[in-house]
C-alpha positions in Angstrom: 91.9 52.2 -22.0 91.2 52.0 -18.4 93.0 49.4 -16.3 92.1 48.8 -12.7 92.0 46.0 -10.2 90.4 45.3 -6.8 91.3 42.8 -4.1 89.2 39.5 -4.2 85.8 39.7 -2.8 83.0 37.2 -2.0 80.0 37.1 -4.1 76.7 35.2 -4.0 77.2 31.7 -2.9 80.6 32.4 -1.5 82.4 32.4 -5.0 85.5 34.5 -5.2 85.2 37.5 -7.3 88.3 38.9 -8.9 88.4 41.9 -11.1 91.8 41.9 -12.7 93.4 43.9 -15.6 90.1 45.3 -16.8 90.1 46.5 -20.4 88.3 49.6 -21.8 89.1 50.1 -25.5 90.1 53.5 -26.7 91.3 54.9 -30.1 94.8 53.4 -30.4 95.6 50.0 -31.8 98.3 47.5 -31.5 99.8 44.8 -33.5 96.9 42.6 -32.5 94.7 44.5 -34.9 97.0 44.5 -37.8 97.8 48.2 -37.6 101.4 49.6 -38.0 103.1 50.5 -34.7 106.4 52.5 -35.0 109.2 50.8 -33.1 112.7 50.1 -33.3 112.6 47.2 -31.1 114.0 43.9 -32.6 111.2 41.3 -32.9 112.6 39.0 -30.2 111.0 37.1 -27.5 112.9 38.9 -24.8 111.7 42.2 -25.9 108.0 41.1 -26.0 108.3 39.6 -22.5 109.8 42.8 -21.3 106.9 44.9 -22.7 104.4 42.5 -21.1 106.2 42.6 -17.8 106.3 46.4 -18.1 102.5 46.5 -18.6 102.0 44.0 -15.7 104.3 46.3 -13.6 102.2 49.3 -14.2 99.1 47.3 -13.4 100.6 46.1 -10.0 101.6 49.6 -9.2 98.0 50.7 -9.6 96.8 47.7 -7.4 99.4 48.5 -4.6 98.3 52.2 -4.7 94.7 51.1 -4.2 95.5 48.8 -1.5 97.7 51.4 0.3 95.2 54.2 -0.2 92.5 52.1 1.4 89.2 53.9 2.1 90.6 57.4 1.3 91.6 56.4 -2.2 88.2 54.7 -2.8 86.5 57.8 -1.6 88.5 59.9 -4.0 87.9 57.5 -7.0 84.4 56.9 -6.2 82.5 53.9 -7.7 83.9 52.3 -10.7 82.8 53.6 -14.1 79.6 52.3 -15.6 81.3 50.4 -18.2 83.3 48.4 -15.6 80.4 47.6 -13.4 79.5 43.9 -13.3 82.7 43.2 -15.2 85.2 40.5 -13.8 85.6 36.9 -13.1 83.4 34.9 -10.6 85.0 31.6 -9.9 82.9 28.7 -10.7 85.4 25.8 -9.8 83.7 22.4 -10.7 81.2 23.8 -13.1 80.5 21.9 -16.3 80.8 23.9 -19.5 77.9 23.4 -21.8 79.3 21.0 -24.4 76.4 21.2 -26.9 77.1 24.9 -27.8 77.7 25.3 -31.5 80.6 27.4 -32.8 82.6 27.9 -35.9 86.5 27.4 -36.0 89.0 29.5 -37.7 89.0 27.3 -40.7 85.2 27.9 -41.2 84.2 24.4 -39.9 81.1 24.1 -37.7 81.5 22.2 -34.4 80.2 21.8 -31.0 82.2 22.5 -27.9 82.3 18.8 -27.1 84.6 18.4 -30.1 87.3 20.1 -28.2 87.3 17.6 -25.4 88.6 14.2 -25.6 88.4 12.9 -22.2 92.2 12.6 -21.9 93.9 16.0 -22.3 93.0 19.1 -20.2 92.1 22.4 -21.9 93.1 26.0 -21.5 90.2 28.2 -22.2 90.5 32.0 -22.9 87.8 34.4 -23.8 89.3 37.3 -26.0 88.5 39.0 -29.3 90.8 39.9 -32.2 90.0 43.6 -32.4 90.8 44.2 -28.7 93.2 47.1 -28.7 95.5 46.0 -25.9 94.5 43.6 -23.1 93.8 40.5 -25.2 97.1 41.0 -27.0 99.0 41.3 -23.7 97.4 38.2 -22.3 97.9 36.0 -25.3 101.5 37.2 -25.5 102.2 36.4 -21.9 100.4 33.1 -22.2 102.5 31.9 -25.3 105.6 33.1 -23.8 104.9 30.8 -20.8 103.9 27.9 -23.1 107.0 28.3 -25.1 109.1 27.7 -22.0 107.2 24.6 -21.2 108.6 21.3 -22.5 105.2 20.1 -23.6 103.9 20.9 -27.0 100.6 22.5 -27.6 98.2 19.6 -28.6 100.1 16.7 -27.1 99.6 16.7 -23.3 97.0 19.5 -23.4 94.7 21.7 -25.8 93.7 25.3 -25.9 90.6 27.0 -27.1 89.9 30.7 -27.6 86.4 31.7 -28.0 85.9 35.3 -29.4 83.4 37.4 -27.1 82.7 39.5 -30.2 79.8 37.9 -32.2 80.7 40.0 -35.2 84.1 38.4 -35.5 84.5 36.1 -38.5 86.5 33.0 -38.8 89.0 34.7 -41.3 89.8 37.3 -38.5 90.2 34.6 -36.0 92.5 32.7 -38.4 94.9 35.8 -38.7 95.0 36.0 -34.9 95.8 32.3 -34.6 98.7 32.5 -37.2 100.1 35.4 -35.3 100.5 33.8 -32.0 101.4 30.3 -33.5 104.3 32.1 -35.2 105.3 33.7 -31.9 105.1 30.1 -30.3 107.7 28.8 -32.9 106.8 25.2 -32.9 105.7 23.2 -35.8 102.8 20.9 -36.1 100.8 22.3 -33.2 98.0 24.2 -35.1 95.5 21.4 -34.3 96.1 21.9 -30.6 94.6 25.4 -30.6 91.0 26.1 -31.6 89.9 29.7 -32.2 86.2 29.8 -32.2 83.5 32.3 -33.2 79.8 32.1 -32.5 76.5 33.8 -31.8 75.9 36.1 -29.0 73.7 33.8 -27.0 76.1 30.9 -27.2 79.0 33.0 -26.3 77.2 34.4 -23.3 76.1 30.9 -22.1 79.7 29.7 -22.1 80.9 33.0 -20.4 78.3 32.7 -17.7 79.1 29.0 -17.1 82.8 29.8 -16.3 82.0 33.1 -14.4 83.4 35.4 -17.1 81.5 38.6 -17.0 82.2 41.3 -19.7 80.0 43.9 -21.4 79.9 45.9 -24.6 80.7 49.6 -24.6 78.1 51.2 -26.8 80.0 54.3 -27.5 82.9 52.5 -29.0 81.5 49.1 -29.9 84.4 47.5 -27.9 84.3 45.3 -24.8 85.1 45.8 -21.2 86.6 42.4 -19.8 89.0 40.9 -17.4 92.2 38.8 -18.3 92.2 35.2 -17.1 92.7 31.6 -18.2 90.4 28.9 -17.2 91.9 25.5 -16.8 89.4 22.8 -17.7 89.4 19.0 -17.0 89.4 16.6 -20.0 85.6 16.3 -19.4 85.0 20.1 -19.6 84.8 21.0 -15.9 86.4 24.2 -14.4 89.5 23.1 -12.5 91.5 26.3 -11.9 91.6 30.0 -12.8 94.8 31.8 -13.7 94.8 35.6 -13.7 96.7 38.5 -15.3 98.9 38.8 -18.4 102.0 37.2 -17.2 101.9 33.5 -16.5 104.4 31.2 -14.7 105.3 28.0 -16.8 105.4 25.7 -13.7 102.0 26.9 -12.5 100.5 26.3 -15.9 102.1 22.8 -16.0 101.0 21.9 -12.4 97.5 23.2 -13.1 97.2 21.0 -16.2 98.5 17.9 -14.2 96.0 18.5 -11.5 93.2 19.1 -14.1 94.0 15.8 -15.8 94.0 13.9 -12.5 97.2 12.1 -13.3 96.4 11.3 -16.9 99.3 13.5 -18.1 102.7 14.3 -16.8 105.6 12.2 -15.3 105.8 10.7 -11.8 107.9 13.7 -10.9 105.0 16.0 -11.7 102.7 13.9 -9.4 105.4 14.2 -6.6 105.6 18.0 -7.1 101.9 18.3 -7.0 101.9 16.4 -3.8 104.6 18.7 -2.4 103.1 21.9 -3.7 99.7 23.5 -3.3 98.2 26.4 -5.1 98.4 29.8 -3.3 95.5 31.8 -4.5 97.0 35.0 -3.0 100.1 34.6 -5.2 98.6 33.0 -8.2 101.0 30.1 -8.3 102.0 26.8 -6.6 104.0 27.0 -3.4 105.6 24.5 -1.0 103.0 22.8 1.3 104.6 23.2 4.8 102.5 20.4 6.3 103.4 18.0 3.4 107.0 18.8 3.7 107.0 18.2 7.5 105.2 14.9 6.9 107.6 13.8 4.4 110.5 14.8 6.6 109.0 12.9 9.6 108.6 9.7 7.5 112.2 10.0 6.2 113.4 10.6 9.7 111.7 7.5 11.1 112.9 5.3 8.3 116.6 6.6 8.8 116.3 5.8 12.5 114.9 2.3 11.8 117.7 1.5 9.2 120.3 2.5 11.9 118.8 0.5 14.6 118.5 -2.6 12.3 122.2 -2.3 11.3 123.3 -1.9 14.9 121.2 -5.0 16.1 122.7 -7.1 13.2 126.2 -6.2 14.2 125.6 -7.0 17.9 123.5 -10.2 17.5 125.5 -13.5 17.6 125.6 -15.5 14.2 123.2 -18.4 13.6 122.9 -21.2 11.2 125.2 -24.1 10.1 128.2 -21.9 9.2 128.0 -20.4 12.7 128.0 -24.0 14.3 130.9 -25.0 12.2 132.9 -21.9 13.2 132.1 -22.5 16.9 133.3 -26.1 16.7 136.6 -25.0 15.1 137.2 -22.6 17.8 136.8 -25.2 20.6 140.1 -26.7 21.9 140.8 -30.2 20.8 141.3 -33.0 23.4 144.6 -34.9 22.6 144.2 -38.7 23.9 147.1 -40.9 25.0 147.7 -44.6 24.3 147.9 -47.1 27.2 
């Protein structure tokens, strides 16, 4: 496997080009392929997340080395390998995915992509394949770790669809992959919220091109070079947000879904958080919007001053009305008359 990353660039039309966590498959296999991997580690979520973070840390170290090295490092490394050329994600925010594409789900049922979208719930889209030796397993593990930390159940406020980029993958293989990660997710009654789809080469390519996901098959190994990313789609099937890497922040996923649904899901607090936070593409997560905080602080300050002035004036102003007249009359000295 070859893992590399480059900083965001600008492509045709001004779209952001990100090349993240590239995957070139080699001869070893992980649990994603069903092979036995010798390990004394207990099968717990903490250990899985530690392994995912370790892999992500190695990836970040490589990225930092490339950034620090600058031109000299690029000159040493030269151009990217042929297998990694034209591989990456070109953001197509606002693009409509082709809903009439035919696929087959992991239960063997034929469907169109439109069957995944109900006009109410946003959709997380990933492009993977079950026989991927490492990257797909890391990505799906990191994604389901984050989903497990969210209060929402898969299939309630949002849906997820994974399309295999390998046209040779059969529904039975996709079903094994689905069962593996649903077991990791550990919540009952959520199988209907995640569709694992297989399809023909042309249909897969058309969907991948629509969302800017560029990959290529390596002829020598029959495996695929691709990037790691999650596309957040609106309930109508338009691209709303891209999330990169193999480790995901639960709050970022939640706010991305709320944003994609345009207020159709989430609580009033989620809407407030979305107003106070904005997505920072350089960090890949939502951060505090300074201008919004200043604006809210200014409004609260004005309201506070106004309340203080109102209270002060009410205390200083003389009383009015019938009760005030009666009190004033009672306060006047009485005139005592005398007889003859």
